[in-house]
Backbone as numpy.savetxt, mean C-alpha at the origin, in Angstrom:
# Nx Ny Nz CAx CAy CAz Cx Cy Cz
14.76 9.50 12.17 13.90 8.78 11.25 14.67 8.03 10.26
14.22 6.81 10.00 14.95 5.91 9.09 14.42 6.00 7.69
15.14 5.53 6.70 14.58 5.40 5.34 13.76 4.20 5.09
13.53 3.39 6.20 12.75 2.18 6.08 11.45 2.28 6.97
10.88 3.44 7.09 9.77 3.60 8.06 8.55 4.13 7.24
8.55 4.42 5.96 7.43 4.97 5.16 7.52 4.46 3.72
6.35 4.12 3.22 6.30 3.73 1.75 5.00 4.13 1.23
5.01 4.57 0.02 3.74 4.91 -0.72 3.57 3.79 -1.92
2.36 3.32 -2.06 2.09 2.36 -3.03 1.00 3.01 -3.94
1.20 3.16 -5.27 0.25 3.52 -6.24 -0.48 2.32 -6.74
-1.76 2.45 -6.86 -2.52 1.18 -7.23 -3.58 1.53 -8.34
-3.58 0.74 -9.37 -4.74 0.82 -10.36 -5.42 -0.60 -10.41
-6.76 -0.49 -10.55 -7.60 -1.63 -10.66 -8.92 -1.17 -11.11
-9.68 -2.31 -11.55 -11.16 -2.02 -11.84 -12.01 -2.04 -10.62
-11.45 -2.36 -9.45 -12.15 -2.41 -8.26 -12.58 -0.98 -7.79
-13.57 -0.84 -6.98 -13.99 0.41 -6.37 -13.02 0.78 -5.15
-13.02 1.86 -4.63 -12.26 2.26 -3.51 -12.48 1.30 -2.28
-13.89 1.06 -2.09 -14.23 0.08 -1.03 -13.58 -1.31 -1.29
-13.52 -1.67 -2.61 -12.98 -3.04 -2.93 -11.44 -2.93 -2.66
-10.82 -1.93 -2.86 -9.33 -1.70 -2.53 -9.12 -1.85 -0.96
-9.97 -1.08 -0.26 -9.75 -1.27 1.20 -10.08 -2.61 1.67
-10.96 -3.31 1.14 -11.28 -4.74 1.55 -10.11 -5.61 1.13
-9.49 -5.36 -0.02 -8.31 -6.22 -0.44 -7.16 -5.97 0.66
-6.95 -4.72 0.92 -5.91 -4.41 1.96 -6.16 -5.08 3.23
-7.42 -4.90 3.74 -7.88 -5.58 5.05 -7.60 -7.05 4.96
-8.04 -7.80 3.94 -7.86 -9.22 3.71 -6.30 -9.49 3.80
-5.47 -8.80 3.08 -4.13 -9.04 3.03 -3.46 -8.96 4.34
-3.82 -7.92 5.14 -3.28 -7.65 6.54 -3.97 -8.46 7.64
-5.09 -9.09 7.18 -5.93 -9.77 8.20 -6.24 -8.87 9.36
-6.72 -7.74 8.98 -7.03 -6.69 9.91 -8.21 -5.85 9.47
-9.08 -5.34 10.41 -10.24 -4.67 9.99 -9.88 -3.21 9.44
-10.87 -2.75 8.60 -10.66 -1.26 8.06 -11.42 -0.48 9.11
-10.85 0.67 9.47 -11.42 1.65 10.21 -11.33 3.03 9.55
-12.41 3.33 8.94 -12.42 4.60 8.10 -11.61 4.16 6.79
-10.39 4.90 6.66 -9.53 4.53 5.56 -8.28 3.82 5.91
-8.22 3.49 7.16 -7.02 2.92 7.83 -7.10 1.46 8.11
-6.15 0.72 7.89 -5.92 -0.65 8.23 -4.68 -0.83 9.04
-4.89 -1.19 10.29 -3.66 -1.35 11.21 -3.21 -2.77 11.19
-2.15 -3.09 10.49 -1.57 -4.46 10.39 -0.60 -4.66 11.66
0.01 -5.88 11.73 0.92 -6.21 12.67 2.16 -5.33 12.70
2.71 -5.04 11.59 3.94 -4.23 11.55 3.82 -2.91 10.86
2.60 -2.51 10.47 2.31 -1.28 9.76 0.95 -0.73 9.73
0.87 0.48 9.52 -0.44 1.18 9.39 -0.57 1.66 7.91
-1.70 1.29 7.35 -1.98 1.59 5.86 -3.11 2.44 5.80
-2.96 3.73 5.14 -4.00 4.68 4.97 -4.34 4.60 3.42
-5.54 4.29 3.10 -5.96 4.10 1.72 -6.61 5.54 1.23
-6.23 5.86 0.07 -6.67 7.19 -0.47 -7.15 7.02 -1.91
-8.24 7.77 -2.42 -8.58 7.93 -3.77 -7.55 9.09 -4.21
-7.01 8.87 -5.33 -5.97 9.93 -5.99 -6.76 11.00 -6.64
-6.68 12.23 -5.99 -7.27 13.44 -6.53 -6.73 13.79 -7.97
-5.53 13.30 -8.22 -4.79 13.60 -9.48 -5.27 12.63 -10.46
-5.99 11.60 -10.24 -6.35 10.61 -11.19 -6.88 11.13 -12.42
-6.41 10.76 -13.57 -6.94 11.24 -14.86 -6.22 12.49 -15.35
-5.46 13.15 -14.47 -4.78 14.41 -14.91 -3.65 14.23 -15.81
-3.11 12.99 -15.93 -1.85 12.83 -16.68 -1.70 11.33 -16.92
-0.50 11.02 -17.55 -0.21 9.56 -17.74 0.74 9.16 -16.67
0.85 7.84 -16.43 1.80 7.23 -15.51 1.20 6.96 -14.20
1.95 6.24 -13.41 1.36 5.63 -12.10 1.05 6.80 -11.13
1.62 7.97 -11.27 1.37 9.05 -10.36 -0.20 9.53 -10.46
-0.90 9.12 -11.56 -2.15 9.49 -11.83 -3.19 8.28 -11.67
-2.67 7.15 -11.17 -3.52 5.95 -11.01 -4.60 6.37 -10.01
-5.67 5.54 -9.91 -6.84 5.92 -9.14 -6.61 6.01 -7.58
-5.69 5.13 -7.11 -5.59 4.99 -5.71 -4.09 5.05 -5.33
-3.87 5.40 -4.09 -2.55 5.23 -3.37 -2.65 4.69 -1.88
-1.63 4.17 -1.34 -1.58 3.69 0.03 -0.40 4.42 0.62
-0.58 5.02 1.85 0.48 5.54 2.50 0.73 4.63 3.73
1.91 4.13 3.84 2.26 2.98 4.79 3.37 3.47 5.76
3.02 3.28 7.01 4.04 3.66 8.06 4.33 2.50 8.88
5.54 2.41 9.28 5.98 1.30 10.21 5.30 1.49 11.58
4.88 0.44 12.22 4.31 0.41 13.57 5.51 0.64 14.58
5.21 1.21 15.68 6.22 1.46 16.78 6.97 0.27 17.16
6.26 -0.94 17.18 7.05 -2.14 17.65 7.48 -3.00 16.69
7.64 -2.60 15.46 8.13 -3.38 14.34 9.50 -2.99 13.97
10.30 -3.93 13.37 11.74 -3.58 12.89 11.57 -3.49 11.37
12.56 -2.83 10.89 12.63 -2.43 9.40 12.55 -3.75 8.51
13.26 -4.78 8.90 13.25 -5.95 8.03 11.78 -6.48 7.91
11.19 -6.67 8.99 9.70 -7.07 9.08 8.84 -6.13 8.21
8.89 -4.85 8.40 8.18 -3.84 7.60 8.39 -4.01 6.12
9.60 -4.21 5.66 9.85 -4.39 4.22 9.12 -5.77 3.80
9.25 -6.80 4.56 8.69 -8.16 4.14 7.07 -7.98 4.14
6.58 -7.14 5.03 5.05 -7.07 5.03 4.61 -6.25 3.94
5.41 -5.23 3.52 4.97 -4.43 2.29 5.16 -5.33 1.08
6.10 -6.12 0.96 6.22 -7.01 -0.18 4.98 -8.05 -0.22
4.61 -8.42 0.96 3.45 -9.48 1.10 2.12 -8.75 0.69
2.01 -7.40 0.97 0.90 -6.67 0.62 0.95 -6.46 -0.91
1.97 -6.16 -1.46 2.11 -5.93 -2.93 1.79 -7.24 -3.59
2.19 -8.36 -3.17 1.95 -9.73 -3.80 0.37 -9.92 -3.64
-0.15 -9.71 -2.49 -1.64 -9.93 -2.27 -2.49 -9.09 -3.25
-2.04 -7.86 -3.40 -2.79 -6.94 -4.29 -2.72 -7.46 -5.74
-1.54 -7.85 -6.16 -1.35 -8.37 -7.52 -2.14 -9.61 -7.73
-2.18 -10.50 -6.69 -3.13 -11.66 -6.85 -4.54 -11.24 -7.11
-4.97 -10.11 -6.67 -6.35 -9.60 -6.92 -6.43 -8.79 -8.25
-5.48 -8.98 -9.08 -5.48 -8.32 -10.45 -5.21 -6.78 -10.43
-4.45 -6.42 -9.38 -4.19 -4.98 -9.33 -2.73 -4.71 -9.72
-2.47 -3.56 -10.25 -1.14 -3.05 -10.66 -0.64 -2.25 -9.42
0.68 -2.42 -9.04 1.12 -1.68 -7.97 2.56 -1.20 -8.23
2.76 0.10 -7.82 4.13 0.64 -7.95 4.51 1.25 -6.69
5.67 0.86 -6.06 6.03 1.38 -4.77 6.96 2.62 -5.09
6.84 3.64 -4.19 7.60 4.82 -4.16 8.01 5.09 -2.73
9.38 4.64 -2.50 9.87 4.78 -1.20 11.48 4.67 -1.20
12.11 5.02 -0.26 13.51 5.01 -0.17 14.11 3.59 -0.52
13.44 2.53 -0.21 13.80 1.24 -0.39 13.12 0.34 -1.47
12.50 1.07 -2.29 11.81 0.44 -3.47 12.60 -0.60 -4.19
13.98 -0.37 -4.29 14.75 -1.31 -5.04 14.80 -2.76 -4.22
14.43 -2.72 -3.05 14.38 -3.86 -2.30 13.02 -4.74 -2.44
12.16 -4.09 -3.09 10.80 -4.73 -3.37 10.63 -5.24 -4.83
9.92 -6.30 -4.91 9.67 -6.85 -6.27 8.23 -6.48 -6.48
8.08 -5.39 -7.40 6.74 -4.87 -7.68 6.23 -5.30 -8.99
């Protein structure tokens, strides 16, 4: 297992959970199936954070995304696609914090 095959993004926004899933779907140009969006180089699972409101800081933001690399993707492409997702969410007025082994390679 590589250190470039999983990333978690914490997200805060005025949008609903459905609005978040729609934004992820638009960014990846792929449909939402339940809570999952299967992009070209990654699979994104969207979650409402059960810890939301229990404390301060991004760990308590209302949403998080668990992102795994697709079997046919390489690590460089995976990192670029996560950056593209972060940028797309920010364009939708969302705040995003990455939590992964390669977070220093991302501009959040």
